[in-house]
N, CA, C, O and the ligand as a Tripos MOL2 file, in Angstrom:
@<TRIPOS>MOLECULE
protein
  245   243    62     0     0
PROTEIN
NO_CHARGES

@<TRIPOS>ATOM
      1 N          83.6420  110.6770 -144.4060 N.3       1 MET1
      2 CA         83.3810  109.5700 -143.4960 C.3       1 MET1
      3 C          83.5990  108.2230 -144.1810 C.2       1 MET1
      4 O          83.3010  108.0560 -145.3630 O.2       1 MET1
      5 N          84.1100  107.2970 -143.4380 N.am      2 SER2
      6 CA         84.3750  105.9790 -143.9910 C.3       2 SER2
      7 C          83.1900  105.0470 -143.7870 C.2       2 SER2
      8 O          82.4230  105.1990 -142.8360 O.2       2 SER2
      9 N          83.0540  104.1130 -144.6580 N.am      3 ASP3
     10 CA         81.9800  103.1280 -144.5170 C.3       3 ASP3
     11 C          82.3200  102.0780 -143.4760 C.2       3 ASP3
     12 O          81.4500  101.3520 -142.9960 O.2       3 ASP3
     13 N          83.5820  102.0110 -143.1410 N.am      4 HIS4
     14 CA         84.0040  100.9980 -142.1720 C.3       4 HIS4
     15 C          83.8220  101.5410 -140.7560 C.2       4 HIS4
     16 O          84.7710  101.9900 -140.1120 O.2       4 HIS4
     17 N          82.6140  101.4870 -140.3100 N.am      5 SER5
     18 CA         82.3270  101.9980 -138.9740 C.3       5 SER5
     19 C          82.7510  101.0010 -137.9110 C.2       5 SER5
     20 O          82.5820   99.7930 -138.0740 O.2       5 SER5
     21 N          83.2950  101.5120 -136.8350 N.am      6 ILE6
     22 CA         83.7080  100.6150 -135.7500 C.3       6 ILE6
     23 C          82.5040  100.0410 -135.0280 C.2       6 ILE6
     24 O          82.6240   99.0970 -134.2480 O.2       6 ILE6
     25 N          81.3400  100.6200 -135.2970 N.am      7 SER7
     26 CA         80.1360  100.1140 -134.6220 C.3       7 SER7
     27 C          79.8550   98.6730 -135.0170 C.2       7 SER7
     28 O          79.1630   97.9510 -134.3000 O.2       7 SER7
     29 N          80.3860   98.2600 -136.1470 N.am      8 LYS8
     30 CA         80.1740   96.8790 -136.5680 C.3       8 LYS8
     31 C          80.8440   95.9030 -135.5970 C.2       8 LYS8
     32 O          80.4210   94.7550 -135.4630 O.2       8 LYS8
     33 N          81.8680   96.3660 -134.9420 N.am      9 LEU9
     34 CA         82.5900   95.4910 -134.0290 C.3       9 LEU9
     35 C          81.7580   95.1600 -132.8000 C.2       9 LEU9
     36 O          81.9880   94.1420 -132.1460 O.2       9 LEU9
     37 N          80.8000   96.0080 -132.4870 N.am     10 TYR10
     38 CA         80.0440   95.8330 -131.2630 C.3      10 TYR10
     39 C          78.6410   95.2940 -131.5210 C.2      10 TYR10
     40 O          77.8610   95.1160 -130.5860 O.2      10 TYR10
     41 N          78.3300   95.0440 -132.7480 N.am     11 GLY11
     42 CA         76.9710   94.6110 -133.0570 C.3      11 GLY11
     43 C          76.7810   93.1200 -132.9020 C.2      11 GLY11
     44 O          77.6200   92.3340 -133.3410 O.2      11 GLY11
     45 N          75.6940   92.7290 -132.2880 N.am     12 GLY12
     46 CA         75.3140   91.3220 -132.2010 C.3      12 GLY12
     47 C          76.2970   90.4590 -131.4460 C.2      12 GLY12
     48 O          76.4260   89.2660 -131.7220 O.2      12 GLY12
     49 N          76.9850   91.0520 -130.5010 N.am     13 ARG13
     50 CA         77.9370   90.2590 -129.7360 C.3      13 ARG13
     51 C          77.3760   89.9910 -128.3400 C.2      13 ARG13
     52 O          77.1770   90.9320 -127.5710 O.2      13 ARG13
     53 N          77.1210   88.7440 -128.0020 N.am     14 PRO14
     54 CA         76.5350   88.4400 -126.6850 C.3      14 PRO14
     55 C          77.5000   88.7900 -125.5700 C.2      14 PRO14
     56 O          78.7040   88.5550 -125.6670 O.2      14 PRO14
     57 N          76.9490   89.3520 -124.5160 N.am     15 ARG15
     58 CA         77.7970   89.7080 -123.3810 C.3      15 ARG15
     59 C          77.8700   88.5350 -122.4180 C.2      15 ARG15
     60 O          76.8730   87.8780 -122.1190 O.2      15 ARG15
     61 N          79.0520   88.3030 -121.9590 N.am     16 LYS16
     62 CA         79.2540   87.1910 -121.0240 C.3      16 LYS16
     63 C          78.7550   87.6120 -119.6510 C.2      16 LYS16
     64 O          79.0590   88.7010 -119.1660 O.2      16 LYS16
     65 N          77.9880   86.7320 -119.0430 N.am     17 THR17
     66 CA         77.4950   87.0260 -117.7010 C.3      17 THR17
     67 C          78.0000   85.9620 -116.7260 C.2      17 THR17
     68 O          78.4150   84.8730 -117.1220 O.2      17 THR17
     69 N          77.9540   86.3040 -115.4720 N.am     18 TYR18
     70 CA         78.5400   85.4230 -114.4620 C.3      18 TYR18
     71 C          77.5390   85.0230 -113.3870 C.2      18 TYR18
     72 O          77.9230   84.5520 -112.3170 O.2      18 TYR18
     73 N          76.2790   85.2080 -113.6690 N.am     19 GLY19
     74 CA         75.2670   84.8520 -112.6700 C.3      19 GLY19
     75 C          74.7610   86.0860 -111.9610 C.2      19 GLY19
     76 O          75.5390   86.9600 -111.5780 O.2      19 GLY19
     77 N          73.4650   86.1520 -111.7900 N.am     20 ALA20
     78 CA         72.8660   87.3770 -111.2570 C.3      20 ALA20
     79 C          72.5690   87.3020 -109.7720 C.2      20 ALA20
     80 O          72.1780   88.3020 -109.1700 O.2      20 ALA20
     81 N          72.7440   86.1520 -109.1790 N.am     21 ASP21
     82 CA         72.3710   85.9860 -107.7740 C.3      21 ASP21
     83 C          73.5740   85.7950 -106.8690 C.2      21 ASP21
     84 O          73.5230   85.0440 -105.8950 O.2      21 ASP21
     85 N          74.6390   86.4700 -107.1970 N.am     22 ARG22
     86 CA         75.8360   86.3580 -106.3700 C.3      22 ARG22
     87 C          75.9360   87.5660 -105.4640 C.2      22 ARG22
     88 O          75.4350   88.6430 -105.7840 O.2      22 ARG22
     89 N          76.5900   87.3740 -104.3310 N.am     23 VAL23
     90 CA         76.8500   88.5000 -103.4510 C.3      23 VAL23
     91 C          78.3560   88.6040 -103.2390 C.2      23 VAL23
     92 O          79.1130   87.6740 -103.5180 O.2      23 VAL23
     93 N          78.7580   89.7490 -102.7430 N.am     24 CYS24
     94 CA         80.1720   90.0050 -102.5170 C.3      24 CYS24
     95 C          80.7600   88.9780 -101.5600 C.2      24 CYS24
     96 O          80.1130   88.5770 -100.5930 O.2      24 CYS24
     97 N          81.9820   88.5570 -101.8320 N.am     25 ALA25
     98 CA         82.6440   87.5520 -101.0080 C.3      25 ALA25
     99 C          83.2540   88.1540  -99.7450 C.2      25 ALA25
    100 O          83.7220   87.4290  -98.8670 O.2      25 ALA25
    101 N          83.2470   89.4610  -99.6590 N.am     26 ALA26
    102 CA         83.8090   90.0950  -98.4730 C.3      26 ALA26
    103 C          82.9420   89.7880  -97.2530 C.2      26 ALA26
    104 O          81.7170   89.7040  -97.3470 O.2      26 ALA26
    105 N          83.5940   89.6270  -96.1250 N.am     27 ARG27
    106 CA         82.8770   89.2420  -94.9210 C.3      27 ARG27
    107 C          81.8890   90.3230  -94.5150 C.2      27 ARG27
    108 O          82.2480   91.4910  -94.3610 O.2      27 ARG27
    109 N          80.6440   89.9140  -94.3440 N.am     28 GLY28
    110 CA         79.6230   90.8430  -93.8840 C.3      28 GLY28
    111 C          79.0380   91.7220  -94.9740 C.2      28 GLY28
    112 O          78.1250   92.5090  -94.7230 O.2      28 GLY28
    113 N          79.5540   91.5920  -96.1610 N.am     29 CYS29
    114 CA         79.0520   92.4190  -97.2500 C.3      29 CYS29
    115 C          77.9740   91.6620  -98.0070 C.2      29 CYS29
    116 O          78.1860   90.5310  -98.4460 O.2      29 CYS29
    117 N          76.8490   92.2770  -98.1520 N.am     30 THR30
    118 CA         75.7320   91.6170  -98.8390 C.3      30 THR30
    119 C          75.4220   92.2900 -100.1690 C.2      30 THR30
    120 O          74.3440   92.1230 -100.7380 O.2      30 THR30
    121 N          76.3830   93.0410 -100.6390 N.am     31 THR31
    122 CA         76.1800   93.7120 -101.9140 C.3      31 THR31
    123 C          76.0500   92.6920 -103.0400 C.2      31 THR31
    124 O          76.8940   91.8120 -103.2090 O.2      31 THR31
    125 N          75.0030   92.8300 -103.7820 N.am     32 ARG32
    126 CA         74.8250   91.8970 -104.8920 C.3      32 ARG32
    127 C          75.7340   92.2900 -106.0420 C.2      32 ARG32
    128 O          75.9080   93.4640 -106.3710 O.2      32 ARG32
    129 N          76.3010   91.2610 -106.6330 N.am     33 LEU33
    130 CA         77.2250   91.5090 -107.7200 C.3      33 LEU33
    131 C          76.4730   91.5840 -109.0370 C.2      33 LEU33
    132 O          75.4860   90.8840 -109.2630 O.2      33 LEU33
    133 N          76.9600   92.4310 -109.8690 N.am     34 SER34
    134 CA         76.3850   92.5150 -111.2000 C.3      34 SER34
    135 C          76.6880   91.2450 -111.9850 C.2      34 SER34
    136 O          77.7410   90.6300 -111.8140 O.2      34 SER34
    137 N          75.7800   90.8750 -112.8180 N.am     35 ALA35
    138 CA         75.9900   89.6830 -113.6360 C.3      35 ALA35
    139 C          77.1880   89.8700 -114.5600 C.2      35 ALA35
    140 O          77.7490   88.9010 -115.0720 O.2      35 ALA35
    141 N          77.5630   91.1040 -114.7620 N.am     36 TYR36
    142 CA         78.6790   91.3890 -115.6570 C.3      36 TYR36
    143 C          79.9790   91.5710 -114.9030 C.2      36 TYR36
    144 O          81.0310   91.8090 -115.4960 O.2      36 TYR36
    145 N          79.8910   91.4560 -113.5700 N.am     37 ASN37
    146 CA         81.0870   91.5940 -112.7490 C.3      37 ASN37
    147 C          81.7270   90.2240 -112.5870 C.2      37 ASN37
    148 O          81.1560   89.3380 -111.9510 O.2      37 ASN37
    149 N          82.8880   90.0520 -113.1500 N.am     38 LYS38
    150 CA         83.5230   88.7330 -113.1020 C.3      38 LYS38
    151 C          84.2500   88.4900 -111.7930 C.2      38 LYS38
    152 O          84.7510   87.3910 -111.5560 O.2      38 LYS38
    153 N          84.3140   89.4910 -110.9520 N.am     39 ASN39
    154 CA         85.0300   89.3540 -109.6970 C.3      39 ASN39
    155 C          84.1250   88.7850 -108.6130 C.2      39 ASN39
    156 O          82.9010   88.7860 -108.7470 O.2      39 ASN39
    157 N          84.7340   88.3050 -107.5480 N.am     40 GLU40
    158 CA         83.9620   87.7490 -106.4400 C.3      40 GLU40
    159 C          83.5790   88.8180 -105.4360 C.2      40 GLU40
    160 O          82.8230   88.5540 -104.5010 O.2      40 GLU40
    161 N          84.0900   90.0100 -105.6210 N.am     41 HIS41
    162 CA         83.7990   91.0870 -104.6900 C.3      41 HIS41
    163 C          83.0880   92.2330 -105.4100 C.2      41 HIS41
    164 O          83.2060   92.4060 -106.6230 O.2      41 HIS41
    165 N          82.3470   93.0060 -104.6160 N.am     42 CYS42
    166 CA         81.7110   94.1750 -105.1880 C.3      42 CYS42
    167 C          82.7940   95.1990 -105.5040 C.2      42 CYS42
    168 O          83.9550   95.0420 -105.1270 O.2      42 CYS42
    169 N          82.3900   96.2270 -106.1910 N.am     43 TRP43
    170 CA         83.3820   97.2170 -106.6100 C.3      43 TRP43
    171 C          84.0050   97.9170 -105.4140 C.2      43 TRP43
    172 O          85.1300   98.4120 -105.4920 O.2      43 TRP43
    173 N          83.2680   97.9580 -104.3020 N.am     44 THR44
    174 CA         83.8130   98.6020 -103.1110 C.3      44 THR44
    175 C          84.9630   97.8080 -102.5270 C.2      44 THR44
    176 O          85.9590   98.3760 -102.0790 O.2      44 THR44
    177 N          84.8220   96.4890 -102.5330 N.am     45 HIS45
    178 CA         85.8330   95.6290 -101.9250 C.3      45 HIS45
    179 C          86.8220   95.0620 -102.9240 C.2      45 HIS45
    180 O          87.8080   94.4240 -102.5540 O.2      45 HIS45
    181 N          86.5510   95.2990 -104.1640 N.am     46 PHE46
    182 CA         87.4640   94.7790 -105.1730 C.3      46 PHE46
    183 C          88.7980   95.5040 -105.0840 C.2      46 PHE46
    184 O          88.8700   96.7320 -105.1330 O.2      46 PHE46
    185 N          89.8480   94.7060 -104.9530 N.am     47 GLN47
    186 CA         91.1770   95.2850 -104.8760 C.3      47 GLN47
    187 C          91.9100   95.0180 -106.1880 C.2      47 GLN47
    188 O          92.2140   93.8690 -106.5060 O.2      47 GLN47
    189 N          92.1840   96.0330 -106.9200 N.am     48 PRO48
    190 CA         92.9040   95.8240 -108.1750 C.3      48 PRO48
    191 C          94.3090   95.3150 -107.9180 C.2      48 PRO48
    192 O          94.9090   95.5980 -106.8810 O.2      48 PRO48
    193 N          94.8130   94.5750 -108.8540 N.am     49 VAL49
    194 CA         96.1620   94.0360 -108.7170 C.3      49 VAL49
    195 C          97.1450   95.2010 -108.6660 C.2      49 VAL49
    196 O          97.1970   96.0310 -109.5740 O.2      49 VAL49
    197 N          97.9200   95.2460 -107.5910 N.am     50 PRO50
    198 CA         98.8690   96.3480 -107.4680 C.3      50 PRO50
    199 C          99.9160   96.3060 -108.5650 C.2      50 PRO50
    200 O         100.4710   95.2570 -108.8930 O.2      50 PRO50
    201 N         100.1580   97.4380 -109.1000 N.am     51 ARG51
    202 CA        101.1720   97.5050 -110.1500 C.3      51 ARG51
    203 C         102.4710   98.0480 -109.5600 C.2      51 ARG51
    204 O         102.4500   98.8900 -108.6630 O.2      51 ARG51
    205 N         103.5640   97.5740 -110.0550 N.am     52 PRO52
    206 CA        104.8390   98.1120 -109.5790 C.3      52 PRO52
    207 C         104.9480   99.5930 -109.8960 C.2      52 PRO52
    208 O         104.5570  100.0640 -110.9640 O.2      52 PRO52
    209 N         105.4840  100.2920 -108.9400 N.am     53 ALA53
    210 CA        105.6140  101.7320 -109.1380 C.3      53 ALA53
    211 C         106.5430  102.0120 -110.3140 C.2      53 ALA53
    212 O         107.6260  101.4450 -110.4530 O.2      53 ALA53
    213 N         106.0630  102.9010 -111.1310 N.am     54 ARG54
    214 CA        106.9060  103.2400 -112.2800 C.3      54 ARG54
    215 C         107.5220  104.6220 -112.0810 C.2      54 ARG54
    216 O         106.8520  105.5960 -111.7360 O.2      54 ARG54
    217 N         108.7680  104.6520 -112.3050 N.am     55 ILE55
    218 CA        109.4440  105.9550 -112.2020 C.3      55 ILE55
    219 C         109.2250  106.7040 -113.5030 C.2      55 ILE55
    220 O         109.6150  106.2310 -114.5700 O.2      55 ILE55
    221 N         108.6190  107.8430 -113.4210 N.am     56 PRO56
    222 CA        108.3680  108.5980 -114.6560 C.3      56 PRO56
    223 C         109.6670  108.9600 -115.3770 C.2      56 PRO56
    224 O         110.6510  109.3770 -114.7680 O.2      56 PRO56
    225 N         109.6280  108.7890 -116.6470 N.am     57 ALA57
    226 CA        110.8210  109.0890 -117.4290 C.3      57 ALA57
    227 C         111.0560  110.5960 -117.4180 C.2      57 ALA57
    228 O         110.1200  111.3910 -117.5000 O.2      57 ALA57
    229 N         112.3100  110.9600 -117.3150 N.am     58 PRO58
    230 CA        112.6110  112.4000 -117.3360 C.3      58 PRO58
    231 C         112.1650  113.0280 -118.6430 C.2      58 PRO58
    232 O         112.4000  112.4940 -119.7270 O.2      58 PRO58
    233 N         111.5230  114.1630 -118.5120 N.am     59 SER59
    234 CA        110.9810  114.8040 -119.7120 C.3      59 SER59
    235 C         112.0760  115.5580 -120.4580 C.2      59 SER59
    236 O         111.9470  115.8570 -121.6450 O.2      59 SER59
    237 N         113.1520  115.8590 -119.7410 N.am     60 GLY60
    238 CA        114.2320  116.6010 -120.3980 C.3      60 GLY60
    239 C         115.1000  115.6870 -121.2330 C.2      60 GLY60
    240 O         114.8350  114.4880 -121.3190 O.2      60 GLY60
    241 N         116.0660  116.2000 -121.8080 N.am     61 GLN61
    242 CA        116.9680  115.3980 -122.6330 C.3      61 GLN61
    243 C         118.2260  115.0260 -121.8450 C.2      61 GLN61
    244 O         119.1070  114.3490 -122.3740 O.2      61 GLN61
    245 ZN         81.5920   94.0660 -100.8920 Zn       62 ZN62
@<TRIPOS>BOND
     1     1     2 1
     2     2     3 1
     3     3     4 2
     4     3     5 am
     5     5     6 1
     6     6     7 1
     7     7     8 2
     8     7     9 am
     9     9    10 1
    10    10    11 1
    11    11    12 2
    12    11    13 am
    13    13    14 1
    14    14    15 1
    15    15    16 2
    16    15    17 am
    17    17    18 1
    18    18    19 1
    19    19    20 2
    20    19    21 am
    21    21    22 1
    22    22    23 1
    23    23    24 2
    24    23    25 am
    25    25    26 1
    26    26    27 1
    27    27    28 2
    28    27    29 am
    29    29    30 1
    30    30    31 1
    31    31    32 2
    32    31    33 am
    33    33    34 1
    34    34    35 1
    35    35    36 2
    36    35    37 am
    37    37    38 1
    38    38    39 1
    39    39    40 2
    40    39    41 am
    41    41    42 1
    42    42    43 1
    43    43    44 2
    44    43    45 am
    45    45    46 1
    46    46    47 1
    47    47    48 2
    48    47    49 am
    49    49    50 1
    50    50    51 1
    51    51    52 2
    52    51    53 am
    53    53    54 1
    54    54    55 1
    55    55    56 2
    56    55    57 am
    57    57    58 1
    58    58    59 1
    59    59    60 2
    60    59    61 am
    61    61    62 1
    62    62    63 1
    63    63    64 2
    64    63    65 am
    65    65    66 1
    66    66    67 1
    67    67    68 2
    68    67    69 am
    69    69    70 1
    70    70    71 1
    71    71    72 2
    72    71    73 am
    73    73    74 1
    74    74    75 1
    75    75    76 2
    76    75    77 am
    77    77    78 1
    78    78    79 1
    79    79    80 2
    80    79    81 am
    81    81    82 1
    82    82    83 1
    83    83    84 2
    84    83    85 am
    85    85    86 1
    86    86    87 1
    87    87    88 2
    88    87    89 am
    89    89    90 1
    90    90    91 1
    91    91    92 2
    92    91    93 am
    93    93    94 1
    94    94    95 1
    95    95    96 2
    96    95    97 am
    97    97    98 1
    98    98    99 1
    99    99   100 2
   100    99   101 am
   101   101   102 1
   102   102   103 1
   103   103   104 2
   104   103   105 am
   105   105   106 1
   106   106   107 1
   107   107   108 2
   108   107   109 am
   109   109   110 1
   110   110   111 1
   111   111   112 2
   112   111   113 am
   113   113   114 1
   114   114   115 1
   115   115   116 2
   116   115   117 am
   117   117   118 1
   118   118   119 1
   119   119   120 2
   120   119   121 am
   121   121   122 1
   122   122   123 1
   123   123   124 2
   124   123   125 am
   125   125   126 1
   126   126   127 1
   127   127   128 2
   128   127   129 am
   129   129   130 1
   130   130   131 1
   131   131   132 2
   132   131   133 am
   133   133   134 1
   134   134   135 1
   135   135   136 2
   136   135   137 am
   137   137   138 1
   138   138   139 1
   139   139   140 2
   140   139   141 am
   141   141   142 1
   142   142   143 1
   143   143   144 2
   144   143   145 am
   145   145   146 1
   146   146   147 1
   147   147   148 2
   148   147   149 am
   149   149   150 1
   150   150   151 1
   151   151   152 2
   152   151   153 am
   153   153   154 1
   154   154   155 1
   155   155   156 2
   156   155   157 am
   157   157   158 1
   158   158   159 1
   159   159   160 2
   160   159   161 am
   161   161   162 1
   162   162   163 1
   163   163   164 2
   164   163   165 am
   165   165   166 1
   166   166   167 1
   167   167   168 2
   168   167   169 am
   169   169   170 1
   170   170   171 1
   171   171   172 2
   172   171   173 am
   173   173   174 1
   174   174   175 1
   175   175   176 2
   176   175   177 am
   177   177   178 1
   178   178   179 1
   179   179   180 2
   180   179   181 am
   181   181   182 1
   182   182   183 1
   183   183   184 2
   184   183   185 am
   185   185   186 1
   186   186   187 1
   187   187   188 2
   188   187   189 am
   189   189   190 1
   190   190   191 1
   191   191   192 2
   192   191   193 am
   193   193   194 1
   194   194   195 1
   195   195   196 2
   196   195   197 am
   197   197   198 1
   198   198   199 1
   199   199   200 2
   200   199   201 am
   201   201   202 1
   202   202   203 1
   203   203   204 2
   204   203   205 am
   205   205   206 1
   206   206   207 1
   207   207   208 2
   208   207   209 am
   209   209   210 1
   210   210   211 1
   211   211   212 2
   212   211   213 am
   213   213   214 1
   214   214   215 1
   215   215   216 2
   216   215   217 am
   217   217   218 1
   218   218   219 1
   219   219   220 2
   220   219   221 am
   221   221   222 1
   222   222   223 1
   223   223   224 2
   224   223   225 am
   225   225   226 1
   226   226   227 1
   227   227   228 2
   228   227   229 am
   229   229   230 1
   230   230   231 1
   231   231   232 2
   232   231   233 am
   233   233   234 1
   234   234   235 1
   235   235   236 2
   236   235   237 am
   237   237   238 1
   238   238   239 1
   239   239   240 2
   240   239   241 am
   241   241   242 1
   242   242   243 1
   243   243   244 2
@<TRIPOS>SUBSTRUCTURE
     1 MET1         2 RESIDUE 1 A MET
     2 SER2         6 RESIDUE 1 A SER
     3 ASP3        10 RESIDUE 1 A ASP
     4 HIS4        14 RESIDUE 1 A HIS
     5 SER5        18 RESIDUE 1 A SER
     6 ILE6        22 RESIDUE 1 A ILE
     7 SER7        26 RESIDUE 1 A SER
     8 LYS8        30 RESIDUE 1 A LYS
     9 LEU9        34 RESIDUE 1 A LEU
    10 TYR10       38 RESIDUE 1 A TYR
    11 GLY11       42 RESIDUE 1 A GLY
    12 GLY12       46 RESIDUE 1 A GLY
    13 ARG13       50 RESIDUE 1 A ARG
    14 PRO14       54 RESIDUE 1 A PRO
    15 ARG15       58 RESIDUE 1 A ARG
    16 LYS16       62 RESIDUE 1 A LYS
    17 THR17       66 RESIDUE 1 A THR
    18 TYR18       70 RESIDUE 1 A TYR
    19 GLY19       74 RESIDUE 1 A GLY
    20 ALA20       78 RESIDUE 1 A ALA
    21 ASP21       82 RESIDUE 1 A ASP
    22 ARG22       86 RESIDUE 1 A ARG
    23 VAL23       90 RESIDUE 1 A VAL
    24 CYS24       94 RESIDUE 1 A CYS
    25 ALA25       98 RESIDUE 1 A ALA
    26 ALA26      102 RESIDUE 1 A ALA
    27 ARG27      106 RESIDUE 1 A ARG
    28 GLY28      110 RESIDUE 1 A GLY
    29 CYS29      114 RESIDUE 1 A CYS
    30 THR30      118 RESIDUE 1 A THR
    31 THR31      122 RESIDUE 1 A THR
    32 ARG32      126 RESIDUE 1 A ARG
    33 LEU33      130 RESIDUE 1 A LEU
    34 SER34      134 RESIDUE 1 A SER
    35 ALA35      138 RESIDUE 1 A ALA
    36 TYR36      142 RESIDUE 1 A TYR
    37 ASN37      146 RESIDUE 1 A ASN
    38 LYS38      150 RESIDUE 1 A LYS
    39 ASN39      154 RESIDUE 1 A ASN
    40 GLU40      158 RESIDUE 1 A GLU
    41 HIS41      162 RESIDUE 1 A HIS
    42 CYS42      166 RESIDUE 1 A CYS
    43 TRP43      170 RESIDUE 1 A TRP
    44 THR44      174 RESIDUE 1 A THR
    45 HIS45      178 RESIDUE 1 A HIS
    46 PHE46      182 RESIDUE 1 A PHE
    47 GLN47      186 RESIDUE 1 A GLN
    48 PRO48      190 RESIDUE 1 A PRO
    49 VAL49      194 RESIDUE 1 A VAL
    50 PRO50      198 RESIDUE 1 A PRO
    51 ARG51      202 RESIDUE 1 A ARG
    52 PRO52      206 RESIDUE 1 A PRO
    53 ALA53      210 RESIDUE 1 A ALA
    54 ARG54      214 RESIDUE 1 A ARG
    55 ILE55      218 RESIDUE 1 A ILE
    56 PRO56      222 RESIDUE 1 A PRO
    57 ALA57      226 RESIDUE 1 A ALA
    58 PRO58      230 RESIDUE 1 A PRO
    59 SER59      234 RESIDUE 1 A SER
    60 GLY60      238 RESIDUE 1 A GLY
    61 GLN61      242 RESIDUE 1 A GLN
    62 ZN62       245 GROUP 0 **** ****
């Protein structure tokens, strides 16, 4: 085992919060947002940025 544990990277690092009294921006949704959720919508209404479809590379040669 190495002495260079990756746990050191996570020690004593303050977590950024975005306010605990926010609600989802979706119409009619009163879901409270987590202070750690940087989005304006709850996870139900959060729409991830669509990624362009990727054509899988042929596995053959
Ligand atoms: Zn919502």
